C-alpha positions as CSV (number, residue, x, y, z in Angstrom):
1,M,19.3,-14.9,-10.2
2,E,20.3,-16.0,-13.7
3,R,16.7,-15.3,-14.8
4,L,16.9,-11.7,-13.5
5,Y,20.2,-11.1,-15.3
6,K,18.7,-12.2,-18.5
7,G,15.7,-10.0,-17.9
8,V,17.9,-7.0,-17.4
9,L,19.7,-7.6,-20.7
10,K,16.4,-8.2,-22.5
11,F,15.1,-4.9,-21.2
12,Q,18.2,-3.0,-22.3
13,E,18.3,-4.6,-25.7
14,S,14.6,-4.4,-26.6
15,Y,12.3,-2.2,-24.5
16,F,14.8,0.5,-23.5
17,K,16.2,0.9,-27.1
18,K,12.6,1.4,-28.4
19,E,11.9,4.0,-25.7
20,E,15.3,5.6,-25.3
21,D,14.0,9.1,-25.9
22,F,11.3,8.6,-23.3
23,F,13.8,7.4,-20.7
24,R,16.1,10.3,-21.5
25,R,13.2,12.8,-20.7
26,L,12.2,10.7,-17.6
27,S,15.8,10.8,-16.3
28,K,15.5,14.6,-15.8
29,R,12.6,14.6,-13.3
30,Q,9.6,12.7,-12.0
31,D,6.1,14.1,-11.9
32,P,3.6,11.4,-10.7
33,D,0.1,12.2,-9.7
34,V,-0.4,9.2,-7.5
35,L,1.2,7.8,-4.4
36,F,0.4,4.1,-4.5
37,M,0.9,2.3,-1.2
38,T,0.6,-1.4,-1.0
39,C,2.1,-4.6,0.5
40,S,5.6,-6.0,-0.2
41,D,3.9,-9.2,-1.3
42,S,5.5,-10.5,-4.5
43,R,2.2,-11.2,-6.0
44,V,1.0,-7.6,-6.0
45,D,2.4,-5.5,-8.8
46,P,1.0,-1.9,-8.8
47,Q,2.1,-1.1,-12.3
48,L,0.8,-4.3,-13.7
49,V,-2.7,-4.1,-12.1
50,T,-3.1,-0.4,-13.1
51,Q,-1.3,-0.8,-16.5
52,S,0.9,2.1,-15.6
53,G,4.4,2.9,-16.9
54,P,7.6,4.3,-15.5
55,G,7.0,7.7,-14.0
56,D,3.2,7.3,-13.5
57,L,3.2,6.1,-9.9
58,F,5.2,7.0,-6.8
59,I,5.2,3.6,-5.1
60,L,5.6,2.7,-1.4
61,R,5.6,-0.9,-0.3
62,N,5.9,-2.4,3.1
63,I,4.8,-5.4,5.1
64,G,1.0,-5.4,5.3
65,N,0.6,-1.9,3.7
66,I,0.7,-0.4,7.2
67,I,1.0,3.4,7.8
68,P,2.1,4.5,11.3
69,P,0.1,7.4,12.6
70,F,1.9,10.7,12.7
71,D,4.7,10.7,15.2
72,A,3.9,7.1,16.3
73,L,7.5,5.9,15.7
74,K,10.0,8.2,17.3
75,D,13.0,6.8,15.4
76,K,13.4,6.5,11.6
77,N,10.2,6.0,9.7
78,S,10.6,5.5,6.0
79,T,6.9,5.2,5.4
80,A,6.2,8.7,6.9
81,A,9.2,10.1,4.9
82,A,7.7,8.7,1.7
83,I,4.3,10.3,2.4
84,E,5.9,13.5,3.3
85,Y,7.9,13.6,0.1
86,A,5.0,12.6,-2.1
87,V,2.6,15.3,-0.6
88,K,5.0,18.2,0.1
89,V,7.5,17.8,-2.8
90,L,5.9,15.8,-5.6
91,K,2.5,17.4,-4.8
92,V,0.6,14.2,-5.7
93,S,-3.2,14.7,-6.0
94,D,-4.2,11.2,-4.9
95,I,-3.0,8.5,-2.5
96,I,-4.2,4.9,-2.9
97,V,-3.8,2.4,-0.1
98,C,-4.2,-1.0,-1.7
99,G,-4.7,-4.2,0.4
100,H,-4.9,-7.7,-1.1
101,S,-6.2,-11.2,-0.6
102,N,-4.3,-13.9,1.3
103,C,-2.1,-11.3,3.0
104,G,0.5,-13.0,5.2
105,A,0.8,-9.9,7.4
106,K,-2.9,-10.0,8.3
107,K,-2.7,-13.7,9.1
108,A,0.2,-13.0,11.4
109,L,-1.7,-10.0,12.9
110,L,-4.7,-12.2,13.8
111,G,-2.5,-15.1,15.0
112,D,-0.7,-15.6,18.3
113,E,2.2,-13.1,18.7
114,K,4.3,-16.0,20.1
115,E,4.6,-17.2,16.5
116,L,6.7,-14.1,15.8
117,E,9.3,-15.0,18.4
118,G,12.7,-14.4,16.9
119,M,11.3,-11.7,14.5
120,P,11.2,-8.6,16.8
121,H,11.1,-6.1,13.9
122,L,8.1,-7.8,12.3
123,R,6.4,-8.2,15.7
124,D,6.8,-4.5,16.5
125,W,5.7,-3.4,13.0
126,L,2.5,-5.4,13.1
127,R,1.7,-4.0,16.5
128,I,1.0,-0.7,14.7
129,A,-2.0,-2.4,13.2
130,H,-3.3,-3.7,16.5
131,P,-6.4,-1.4,16.4
132,V,-7.5,-3.4,13.3
133,K,-7.1,-6.7,15.3
134,E,-9.0,-5.3,18.2
135,H,-11.9,-4.2,15.9
136,V,-12.0,-7.6,14.2
137,V,-11.9,-9.5,17.5
138,G,-14.6,-7.3,18.8
139,V,-16.9,-8.2,15.8
140,F,-16.0,-11.8,15.3
141,G,-14.2,-13.0,18.4
142,N,-11.1,-15.1,17.9
143,E,-12.4,-17.2,15.0
144,A,-10.1,-17.7,12.0
145,T,-11.9,-18.1,8.7
146,E,-11.4,-17.0,5.2
147,V,-14.2,-14.5,5.5
148,I,-12.7,-12.9,8.6
149,Q,-9.3,-12.8,6.8
150,H,-10.8,-10.9,4.0
151,Y,-12.6,-8.6,6.4
152,T,-9.4,-7.9,8.2
153,E,-7.5,-7.1,5.0
154,K,-10.2,-4.5,4.0
155,E,-10.5,-3.1,7.5
156,N,-6.8,-2.6,7.5
157,V,-7.0,-0.4,4.4
158,L,-9.6,1.8,6.1
159,E,-7.5,2.1,9.2
160,Q,-4.4,3.2,7.2
161,L,-6.4,5.8,5.4
162,E,-7.4,7.3,8.8
163,N,-3.7,7.2,9.8
164,I,-2.7,9.3,6.8
165,E,-5.1,11.9,8.0
166,T,-3.2,12.2,11.3
167,Y,-0.3,13.8,9.3
168,P,-0.9,17.6,9.5
169,F,0.4,18.3,6.0
170,A,-1.8,15.6,4.5
171,D,-4.9,16.7,6.5
172,E,-4.3,20.3,5.3
173,A,-4.1,19.2,1.7
174,I,-7.2,17.1,2.0
175,K,-9.2,19.9,3.5
176,A,-8.0,22.3,0.8
177,G,-9.2,19.9,-1.9
178,D,-5.7,19.2,-3.2
179,L,-5.4,15.7,-2.0
180,F,-7.8,12.7,-2.2
181,L,-7.5,9.4,-0.5
182,H,-8.6,6.0,-2.0
183,G,-8.9,2.6,-0.5
184,W,-8.5,-0.3,-2.9
185,Y,-8.5,-4.1,-2.5
186,F,-7.0,-6.6,-4.9
187,D,-8.2,-10.1,-5.2
188,I,-5.2,-12.0,-6.5
189,G,-7.1,-15.1,-7.5
190,T,-9.7,-13.3,-9.7
191,G,-7.6,-10.3,-10.7
192,C,-10.5,-8.1,-9.5
193,M,-9.9,-4.7,-7.9
194,S,-12.4,-3.1,-5.6
195,A,-12.5,0.5,-4.3
196,Y,-14.0,1.7,-1.1
197,V,-17.1,3.8,-1.5
198,P,-17.9,5.9,1.6
199,S,-21.5,6.5,0.7
200,S,-22.2,2.7,0.8
201,N,-19.5,1.9,3.3
202,R,-18.5,-1.0,1.0
203,F,-15.7,-2.0,-1.3
204,E,-17.2,-2.1,-4.8
205,L,-15.8,-3.7,-7.9
206,I,-14.0,-1.3,-10.2
207,K,-15.6,-1.8,-13.6
């Protein structure tokens, strides 16, 4: 924690002082163009990998970058609330769903659910992504390799994009040409980012 306290003071004394006018303007309102949805993994930093600044991205993070289909969860659903706010209030033009390599949530998804004993919230959350597991098992069986892990991570991105389209307000904006969906995949070890290209049905390197 001491390192974080020092970081706060350094931010206030250096960066903030230089950009005080910018933060004063920023404090009045936010107007991001992009909703960036990714995993809670500490190694994935949306602003770092996109070289964005404060106010550029509306960021939503959760375990495994999972998006429940519309009305899938009958109780409180903060992910749905964030999408709703981004599309209906902020009027973002783009939504990026970004998966990443070595995702612990995907390892848990592919593993034995018994390993999640004592973690009922995590177990129930990962069950939302079971269609991904069913697809992967249908293609590869129950093997567990690095290639299958990567495939699962990317397949999950595509599944979540489809889930966004189940939200009526999002579907309406997409059909009107006001909202565009993007699937990205970040390789932590190489720093490379790939984007899904529908015409080739592949994730292709952003360059």
